[in-house]
C-alpha positions as a Markdown table, in Angstrom:
| # | Residue | x | y | z |
|---|---|---|---|---|
| 1 | Met | 75.6 | 105.8 | 103.4 |
| 2 | Ser | 76.0 | 105.7 | 106.8 |
| 3 | Ile | 75.9 | 108.3 | 109.7 |
| 4 | Val | 77.6 | 108.5 | 113.6 |
| 5 | Ile | 76.0 | 109.1 | 116.5 |
| 6 | Thr | 77.6 | 109.9 | 119.7 |
| 7 | Phe | 76.1 | 110.6 | 122.8 |
| 8 | Glu | 77.8 | 112.0 | 126.1 |
| 9 | Gly | 76.3 | 112.3 | 129.3 |
| 10 | Pro | 76.2 | 110.4 | 132.9 |
| 11 | Glu | 75.6 | 106.5 | 132.5 |
| 12 | Tyr | 72.3 | 106.7 | 133.1 |
| 13 | Tyr | 71.1 | 108.7 | 130.3 |
| 14 | Leu | 73.3 | 106.9 | 127.7 |
| 15 | Tyr | 71.3 | 104.2 | 128.9 |
| 16 | Thr | 68.4 | 105.4 | 127.8 |
| 17 | Leu | 69.5 | 107.0 | 124.7 |
| 18 | Arg | 70.3 | 104.0 | 123.6 |
| 19 | Ser | 67.1 | 102.1 | 124.8 |
| 20 | Trp | 65.5 | 104.8 | 122.2 |
| 21 | Leu | 67.4 | 104.7 | 120.0 |
| 22 | Lys | 67.1 | 100.9 | 119.3 |
| 23 | Glu | 63.1 | 101.9 | 119.2 |
| 24 | Ile | 63.7 | 104.2 | 116.5 |
| 25 | Glu | 66.6 | 103.1 | 114.4 |
| 26 | Asp | 64.2 | 101.8 | 111.4 |
| 27 | Ile | 61.6 | 105.1 | 111.4 |
| 28 | Ile | 65.0 | 106.6 | 111.1 |
| 29 | Lys | 66.8 | 104.8 | 108.0 |
| 30 | Gln | 63.2 | 105.0 | 106.3 |
| 31 | Met | 62.8 | 107.9 | 106.5 |
| 32 | Thr | 66.7 | 109.2 | 105.4 |
| 33 | Cys | 67.7 | 106.2 | 103.6 |
| 34 | Ile | 70.6 | 105.7 | 106.2 |
| 35 | Glu | 71.8 | 102.6 | 105.8 |
| 36 | Lys | 73.9 | 102.4 | 108.8 |
| 37 | Ile | 74.0 | 104.1 | 112.1 |
| 38 | Glu | 77.3 | 104.2 | 114.5 |
| 39 | Ile | 76.7 | 105.0 | 118.0 |
| 40 | Ile | 79.4 | 106.2 | 120.0 |
| 41 | Glu | 79.2 | 106.9 | 124.0 |
| 42 | Lys | 81.1 | 109.0 | 126.3 |
| 43 | Arg | 80.3 | 109.6 | 130.0 |
| 44 | Ser | 80.4 | 113.8 | 130.9 |
| 45 | Gln | 78.2 | 114.9 | 133.4 |
| 46 | Thr | 76.3 | 117.3 | 130.5 |
| 47 | Val | 73.9 | 115.3 | 128.4 |
| 48 | Lys | 74.7 | 116.1 | 124.3 |
| 49 | Ile | 74.0 | 114.4 | 120.9 |
| 50 | Tyr | 76.2 | 114.6 | 118.5 |
| 51 | Leu | 75.6 | 113.7 | 114.4 |
| 52 | Asn | 78.4 | 113.2 | 112.7 |
| 53 | Asn | 80.6 | 115.6 | 115.1 |
| 54 | Lys | 78.1 | 118.2 | 115.1 |
| 55 | Leu | 76.2 | 119.2 | 118.5 |
| 56 | Ile | 72.2 | 119.2 | 117.4 |
| 57 | Phe | 71.3 | 118.9 | 121.2 |
| 58 | Glu | 71.9 | 119.7 | 124.8 |
| 59 | Gly | 70.2 | 117.5 | 127.8 |
| 60 | Leu | 67.8 | 114.8 | 127.2 |
| 61 | Pro | 64.7 | 114.9 | 124.9 |
| 62 | Asp | 61.3 | 114.4 | 126.1 |
| 63 | Ala | 61.0 | 110.9 | 124.6 |
| 64 | Glu | 62.2 | 107.9 | 121.7 |
| 65 | Trp | 59.9 | 110.1 | 119.6 |
| 66 | Ala | 61.7 | 113.7 | 120.3 |
| 67 | Leu | 64.8 | 112.0 | 119.9 |
| 68 | Ala | 63.6 | 110.6 | 116.1 |
| 69 | Glu | 62.5 | 114.4 | 115.4 |
| 70 | Ile | 65.7 | 115.6 | 116.6 |
| 71 | Ile | 68.4 | 113.9 | 114.1 |
| 72 | Ile | 65.6 | 113.3 | 111.4 |
| 73 | His | 65.3 | 117.2 | 111.0 |
| 74 | Glu | 69.0 | 117.0 | 111.2 |
| 75 | Leu | 69.6 | 114.4 | 108.8 |
| 76 | Arg | 67.6 | 116.2 | 106.5 |
| 77 | Gln | 69.4 | 119.7 | 107.0 |
| 78 | Gln | 72.7 | 117.8 | 105.9 |
| 79 | Gly | 70.9 | 116.7 | 102.8 |
| 80 | His | 70.1 | 113.2 | 103.5 |
| 81 | Gln | 66.6 | 112.3 | 102.2 |
| 82 | Cys | 65.3 | 109.4 | 100.2 |
| 83 | Lys | 64.9 | 110.4 | 96.5 |
| 84 | Glu | 61.5 | 109.6 | 96.6 |
| 85 | Gln | 60.6 | 112.3 | 99.2 |
| 86 | Glu | 62.5 | 115.1 | 97.3 |
| 87 | Thr | 59.4 | 116.6 | 95.7 |
């Protein structure tokens, strides 16, 4: 299973989000059983985060852990959860 995360924003924020995602990618994969994460970046004036084309957050999260929580929460809402965690 793979997902697409799209980051929109000014170049500096795109760099920050990209760096944070590298730090938390393994945690996201472990907790949701996602095998592949594709990243798309678009320059814009405001920061927005999309998961599979659905807007999930506007603005810059507080830190990489907050980004992980946002993504994992939304993935679980969409039904992406490891079989052993479904209880």
